[in-house]
C-alpha positions in Angstrom: -12.2 5.7 -43.3 -10.3 8.4 -41.7 -7.6 7.8 -39.1 -6.0 10.0 -36.4 -2.3 10.9 -36.4 -0.5 10.0 -33.2 2.0 12.6 -32.1 3.9 13.3 -28.9 2.7 16.5 -27.2 5.1 18.5 -25.0 2.9 21.2 -23.6 -0.8 22.1 -23.0 -0.9 24.8 -25.8 0.3 22.3 -28.4 -2.2 19.7 -27.1 -5.1 22.2 -27.3 -4.2 23.2 -30.9 -4.0 19.5 -31.8 -7.4 18.9 -30.2 -8.9 21.8 -32.1 -7.4 20.5 -35.4 -8.7 17.0 -34.7 -12.1 18.3 -33.8 -12.3 20.1 -37.2 -11.8 16.7 -38.9 -13.4 14.2 -36.5 -16.5 14.5 -34.5 -16.4 14.2 -30.7 -18.1 10.8 -30.9 -15.5 9.5 -33.3 -12.7 10.7 -31.1 -14.4 9.2 -28.0 -14.8 5.9 -29.9 -11.2 5.8 -30.9 -10.0 6.6 -27.4 -12.3 3.9 -26.0 -10.9 1.3 -28.5 -7.3 2.3 -27.6 -8.1 1.9 -23.9 -9.6 -1.5 -24.5 -6.5 -2.6 -26.4 -4.3 -1.3 -23.6 -6.3 -3.2 -21.1 -6.0 -6.4 -23.2 -2.2 -5.9 -23.4 -2.0 -5.4 -19.6 -3.9 -8.6 -19.1 -1.5 -10.4 -21.4 1.5 -9.0 -19.6 0.0 -10.0 -16.2 -0.6 -13.6 -17.6 3.1 -13.7 -18.8 4.3 -12.6 -15.3 2.1 -15.1 -13.6 3.3 -17.8 -16.0 6.9 -16.9 -15.2 6.3 -17.1 -11.5 4.6 -20.5 -11.8 7.5 -21.8 -14.0 10.0 -20.5 -11.4 8.0 -22.2 -8.5 7.8 -25.4 -10.5 11.6 -25.4 -11.1 12.2 -25.0 -7.4 9.8 -27.9 -6.7 11.6 -30.0 -9.3 14.9 -29.1 -7.7 13.5 -30.0 -4.2 12.1 -33.3 -5.5 15.4 -34.1 -7.1 17.0 -34.3 -3.7 14.4 -36.9 -2.7 14.4 -39.1 -5.8 16.6 -41.1 -8.1 15.6 -39.0 -11.2 18.4 -36.7 -12.2 17.0 -33.3 -12.9 19.5 -30.6 -13.6 18.5 -27.0 -13.3 20.9 -24.7 -15.1 21.0 -21.0 -15.8 21.0 -19.6 -19.3 22.5 -16.2 -19.4 22.5 -13.5 -22.1 25.6 -11.6 -22.9 24.3 -8.6 -21.0 24.3 -10.4 -17.6 21.2 -8.5 -16.8 19.1 -10.2 -14.1 16.0 -10.1 -16.3 17.9 -12.0 -19.0 18.7 -15.0 -16.7 16.6 -18.0 -17.4 16.6 -21.4 -15.8 16.3 -24.5 -17.9 15.2 -27.8 -16.5 16.8 -30.9 -18.0 14.9 -34.1 -17.5 16.3 -37.3 -19.0 13.9 -39.3 -21.2 12.0 -42.0 -19.4 13.1 -45.7 -19.9 9.5 -46.8 -20.6 7.6 -45.0 -23.3 4.0 -45.7 -24.2 2.3 -44.9 -27.4 -1.0 -43.4 -26.2 -2.3 -43.1 -29.8 -2.2 -46.8 -30.7 -5.3 -48.9 -29.9 -4.4 -52.5 -29.2 -7.9 -53.7 -28.5 -8.5 -55.0 -32.1 
């Protein structure tokens, strides 16, 4: 199975010559199929990035709610920031520390025997 070389193109003349070279080796339908596959992959990656961003927003909102609830309850929840060496705003993460509960239940055990 043949594959296309991916190259960076700086001007239209270079692009046209690359297209002509490619058309000599690959049929238009092959090129269209490959472009279509690449577009589908890019769309999937964008969906994944959107899901990651949404998850980050939900996590941030949950942390704020946890902090708000902490003011109204006895449970000590600490929210602290973890910073990278770069001190970039994107590298700042917040970690929620919740102490373990006094009563723990084994949900897997069946005491009905």
